[in-house]
Short mmCIF file of the C-alpha atoms (twelve columns), coordinates in Angstrom:
data_MODEL
# 
_entry.id   MODEL 
# 
loop_
_atom_site.group_PDB 
_atom_site.id 
_atom_site.type_symbol 
_atom_site.label_atom_id 
_atom_site.label_alt_id 
_atom_site.label_comp_id 
_atom_site.label_asym_id 
_atom_site.label_seq_id 
_atom_site.Cartn_x 
_atom_site.Cartn_y 
_atom_site.Cartn_z 
_atom_site.pdbx_PDB_model_num 
ATOM 1   C CA . UNK A 1   14.321 9.524   -20.885 1 
ATOM 2   C CA . UNK A 2   11.086 9.128   -21.963 1 
ATOM 3   C CA . UNK A 3   9.447  11.091  -24.897 1 
ATOM 4   C CA . UNK A 4   5.874  12.955  -24.838 1 
ATOM 5   C CA . UNK A 5   4.534  9.990   -26.718 1 
ATOM 6   C CA . UNK A 6   5.874  7.416   -24.055 1 
ATOM 7   C CA . UNK A 7   2.965  5.942   -22.309 1 
ATOM 8   C CA . UNK A 8   4.397  3.001   -20.491 1 
ATOM 9   C CA . UNK A 9   6.878  0.276   -20.083 1 
ATOM 10  C CA . UNK A 10  6.859  -3.554  -21.276 1 
ATOM 11  C CA . UNK A 11  6.318  -5.813  -18.351 1 
ATOM 12  C CA . UNK A 12  5.625  -9.288  -20.026 1 
ATOM 13  C CA . UNK A 13  5.794  -10.679 -23.385 1 
ATOM 14  C CA . UNK A 14  3.834  -14.015 -24.316 1 
ATOM 15  C CA . UNK A 15  4.267  -15.303 -27.587 1 
ATOM 16  C CA . UNK A 16  2.768  -12.560 -29.890 1 
ATOM 17  C CA . UNK A 17  1.195  -10.626 -27.125 1 
ATOM 18  C CA . UNK A 18  2.705  -8.241  -24.850 1 
ATOM 19  C CA . UNK A 19  1.597  -6.562  -21.491 1 
ATOM 20  C CA . UNK A 20  2.353  -2.653  -21.065 1 
ATOM 21  C CA . UNK A 21  2.058  -1.077  -17.791 1 
ATOM 22  C CA . UNK A 22  0.841  2.540   -18.210 1 
ATOM 23  C CA . UNK A 23  2.996  5.215   -16.324 1 
ATOM 24  C CA . UNK A 24  1.867  5.849   -12.837 1 
ATOM 25  C CA . UNK A 25  1.393  9.439   -13.527 1 
ATOM 26  C CA . UNK A 26  -1.208 8.535   -16.115 1 
ATOM 27  C CA . UNK A 27  -4.384 9.493   -14.201 1 
ATOM 28  C CA . UNK A 28  -6.786 8.609   -17.317 1 
ATOM 29  C CA . UNK A 29  -6.822 7.132   -20.884 1 
ATOM 30  C CA . UNK A 30  -5.830 10.900  -22.626 1 
ATOM 31  C CA . UNK A 31  -2.544 11.986  -22.554 1 
ATOM 32  C CA . UNK A 32  -1.571 15.488  -23.499 1 
ATOM 33  C CA . UNK A 33  1.768  16.487  -25.496 1 
ATOM 34  C CA . UNK A 34  2.763  19.787  -27.560 1 
ATOM 35  C CA . UNK A 35  0.553  18.134  -30.197 1 
ATOM 36  C CA . UNK A 36  -2.367 18.399  -28.282 1 
ATOM 37  C CA . UNK A 37  -4.594 15.671  -26.503 1 
ATOM 38  C CA . UNK A 38  -4.705 12.119  -27.822 1 
ATOM 39  C CA . UNK A 39  -6.342 8.906   -26.423 1 
ATOM 40  C CA . UNK A 40  -4.248 6.088   -25.294 1 
ATOM 41  C CA . UNK A 41  -5.095 2.435   -24.458 1 
ATOM 42  C CA . UNK A 42  -8.315 2.527   -26.856 1 
ATOM 43  C CA . UNK A 43  -9.185 -1.025  -27.938 1 
ATOM 44  C CA . UNK A 44  -8.057 -1.625  -31.674 1 
ATOM 45  C CA . UNK A 45  -5.667 1.326   -31.576 1 
ATOM 46  C CA . UNK A 46  -2.113 0.835   -32.230 1 
ATOM 47  C CA . UNK A 47  1.220  1.137   -30.100 1 
ATOM 48  C CA . UNK A 48  4.469  1.034   -30.982 1 
ATOM 49  C CA . UNK A 49  7.233  -1.056  -28.787 1 
ATOM 50  C CA . UNK A 50  10.742 -0.234  -29.335 1 
ATOM 51  C CA . UNK A 51  13.150 -3.387  -29.494 1 
ATOM 52  C CA . UNK A 52  16.686 -2.198  -30.447 1 
ATOM 53  C CA . UNK A 53  16.745 -0.534  -33.752 1 
ATOM 54  C CA . UNK A 54  13.279 -1.743  -34.641 1 
ATOM 55  C CA . UNK A 55  9.969  -0.623  -34.116 1 
ATOM 56  C CA . UNK A 56  7.165  -3.715  -33.141 1 
ATOM 57  C CA . UNK A 57  3.809  -2.622  -34.237 1 
ATOM 58  C CA . UNK A 58  0.774  -4.233  -32.157 1 
ATOM 59  C CA . UNK A 59  -2.815 -3.614  -31.683 1 
ATOM 60  C CA . UNK A 60  -4.514 -3.103  -28.203 1 
ATOM 61  C CA . UNK A 61  -6.909 -6.096  -27.319 1 
ATOM 62  C CA . UNK A 62  -7.421 -5.496  -23.449 1 
ATOM 63  C CA . UNK A 63  -7.424 -2.777  -20.753 1 
ATOM 64  C CA . UNK A 64  -7.088 -3.763  -16.995 1 
ATOM 65  C CA . UNK A 65  -7.059 -1.736  -14.004 1 
ATOM 66  C CA . UNK A 66  -6.291 -2.771  -10.489 1 
ATOM 67  C CA . UNK A 67  -5.703 -1.211  -7.186  1 
ATOM 68  C CA . UNK A 68  -2.732 -1.874  -5.399  1 
ATOM 69  C CA . UNK A 69  -1.469 -1.026  -2.029  1 
ATOM 70  C CA . UNK A 70  1.850  0.934   -1.915  1 
ATOM 71  C CA . UNK A 71  4.805  -0.708  -0.071  1 
ATOM 72  C CA . UNK A 72  4.594  0.086   3.639   1 
ATOM 73  C CA . UNK A 73  7.150  -0.510  6.298   1 
ATOM 74  C CA . UNK A 74  6.635  -3.914  8.356   1 
ATOM 75  C CA . UNK A 75  7.225  -2.435  11.664  1 
ATOM 76  C CA . UNK A 76  5.117  0.385   11.865  1 
ATOM 77  C CA . UNK A 77  1.350  0.680   11.630  1 
ATOM 78  C CA . UNK A 78  0.382  2.797   8.534   1 
ATOM 79  C CA . UNK A 79  -2.303 4.016   6.478   1 
ATOM 80  C CA . UNK A 80  -1.829 2.287   3.275   1 
ATOM 81  C CA . UNK A 81  -3.693 4.151   0.005   1 
ATOM 82  C CA . UNK A 82  -4.137 2.191   -2.985  1 
ATOM 83  C CA . UNK A 83  -3.194 3.399   -6.339  1 
ATOM 84  C CA . UNK A 84  -4.352 2.340   -9.905  1 
ATOM 85  C CA . UNK A 85  -2.342 0.037   -11.923 1 
ATOM 86  C CA . UNK A 86  -3.314 0.416   -15.477 1 
ATOM 87  C CA . UNK A 87  -2.178 -2.184  -18.151 1 
ATOM 88  C CA . UNK A 88  -2.973 -3.099  -21.588 1 
ATOM 89  C CA . UNK A 89  -2.613 -6.284  -23.662 1 
ATOM 90  C CA . UNK A 90  -1.446 -5.933  -27.159 1 
ATOM 91  C CA . UNK A 91  -1.156 -8.182  -29.983 1 
ATOM 92  C CA . UNK A 92  2.002  -7.859  -31.873 1 
ATOM 93  C CA . UNK A 93  1.347  -7.698  -35.614 1 
ATOM 94  C CA . UNK A 94  4.346  -6.579  -37.602 1 
ATOM 95  C CA . UNK A 95  7.717  -4.664  -37.349 1 
ATOM 96  C CA . UNK A 96  8.958  -1.427  -38.690 1 
ATOM 97  C CA . UNK A 97  12.543 -1.007  -39.678 1 
ATOM 98  C CA . UNK A 98  14.682 1.857   -40.777 1 
ATOM 99  C CA . UNK A 99  15.944 1.869   -44.150 1 
ATOM 100 C CA . UNK A 100 19.542 2.580   -45.174 1 
ATOM 101 C CA . UNK A 101 18.060 5.908   -46.699 1 
ATOM 102 C CA . UNK A 102 16.988 7.003   -43.330 1 
# 
């Protein structure tokens, strides 16, 4: 179950870079939570990617938005509405580990 700070899911990892697809319900680069509004996917901002018990810290280096057509049935002619697919590339720069003290 995603938390209110979750912005997307990891799609691809290339050497030291990670491609993150933003959640489909993300309609802008601002997200609201109980703590208020905060910007997401801003160049040079940090994101944390959970990997097992560790957290990988990455810095956002690129933004992309492409429109994809939704899947439609092959046998019927239907109006297909394009939806935006927002992705970010981030360069991994380090890890955070939990100490024995918590």
